[in-house]
C-alpha positions as CSV (number, residue, x, y, z in Angstrom):
1,M,0.3,24.8,-16.2
2,E,-1.1,24.5,-12.7
3,Q,-1.0,21.1,-11.0
4,T,-3.4,20.1,-8.3
5,A,-3.7,17.1,-6.2
6,K,-7.1,15.5,-6.0
7,I,-8.1,13.6,-2.8
8,D,-11.4,11.8,-2.5
9,I,-13.0,10.8,0.7
10,K,-12.7,7.2,-0.4
11,D,-8.9,7.6,-0.3
12,L,-9.2,7.8,3.5
13,L,-10.3,4.1,3.6
14,T,-7.0,3.2,1.9
15,I,-5.1,5.3,4.4
16,G,-6.9,3.6,7.3
17,F,-6.2,0.1,5.9
18,T,-2.6,1.0,5.6
19,F,-2.4,1.9,9.3
20,V,-4.1,-1.4,10.2
21,V,-1.8,-3.5,8.1
22,L,1.2,-1.6,9.4
23,G,0.1,-2.3,13.0
24,I,-0.5,-6.0,12.4
25,G,2.9,-6.3,10.6
26,L,4.7,-4.7,13.5
27,A,2.9,-6.9,16.0
28,Y,4.0,-10.1,14.2
29,G,7.5,-8.6,13.7
30,L,7.8,-8.1,17.4
31,Q,6.8,-11.7,18.0
32,V,9.4,-13.0,15.6
33,L,12.1,-10.8,17.3
34,A,11.0,-12.2,20.7
35,D,11.3,-15.8,19.4
36,V,14.8,-15.1,17.9
37,K,16.0,-13.6,21.2
38,A,14.6,-16.6,23.1
39,D,16.8,-18.9,21.0
40,M,20.0,-17.0,21.7
41,T,22.5,-17.3,24.6
42,T,21.9,-14.8,27.3
43,N,24.1,-11.7,27.6
44,T,25.9,-12.1,24.3
45,D,26.4,-9.3,21.7
46,E,23.8,-10.9,19.5
47,W,21.3,-11.2,22.3
48,N,21.8,-7.6,23.3
49,A,21.4,-6.5,19.6
50,V,18.1,-8.3,19.2
51,G,16.9,-6.8,22.5
52,N,17.8,-3.3,21.4
53,T,16.1,-3.9,18.0
54,T,13.0,-5.2,19.7
55,A,12.8,-2.1,22.0
56,A,13.3,0.2,19.0
57,V,10.6,-1.5,16.8
58,A,8.2,-1.6,19.8
59,K,8.2,2.2,19.9
60,I,6.8,2.5,16.3
61,P,3.2,1.2,17.1
62,Q,3.0,3.7,20.0
63,K,3.3,6.5,17.4
64,L,0.7,5.2,14.9
65,G,-2.1,7.2,16.6
66,T,-0.2,10.4,16.4
67,V,0.7,9.8,12.7
68,A,-3.0,9.0,11.9
69,T,-4.1,12.2,13.7
70,I,-1.6,14.3,11.7
71,V,-2.7,12.7,8.4
72,M,-6.4,13.3,9.2
73,A,-5.7,16.9,10.2
74,A,-3.8,17.5,7.0
75,V,-6.7,16.1,4.9
76,I,-9.3,18.1,6.7
77,I,-7.2,21.3,6.5
78,G,-6.7,20.6,2.8
79,V,-10.4,20.2,2.2
80,L,-11.2,23.4,4.1
81,I,-8.6,25.4,2.2
82,K,-9.8,24.1,-1.1
83,Y,-13.4,24.9,-0.2
84,L,-12.6,28.4,1.0
85,W,-10.4,29.1,-2.0
86,V,-13.2,28.1,-4.4
87,R,-15.8,30.0,-2.5
88,F,-14.0,33.3,-2.2
89,N,-12.4,33.4,-5.7
């Protein structure tokens, strides 16, 4: 039995909202980390750990555009392949 995945154009809205919510969540998460770091004693292991964590989490939103581009390209390629497969078979 052949299994196929069905993707509707309306599914793209859900994917878009997911990226927006992820971006907002990361922004608030970075604010919380900054507040936690501000409450700690400077140059302690804990202070350095929060600083490293903040730097690592801050890199994630920079990549959201790239991830969104890859997802959109995959959807477009999938639609084109499906269209061409049906048309020429």
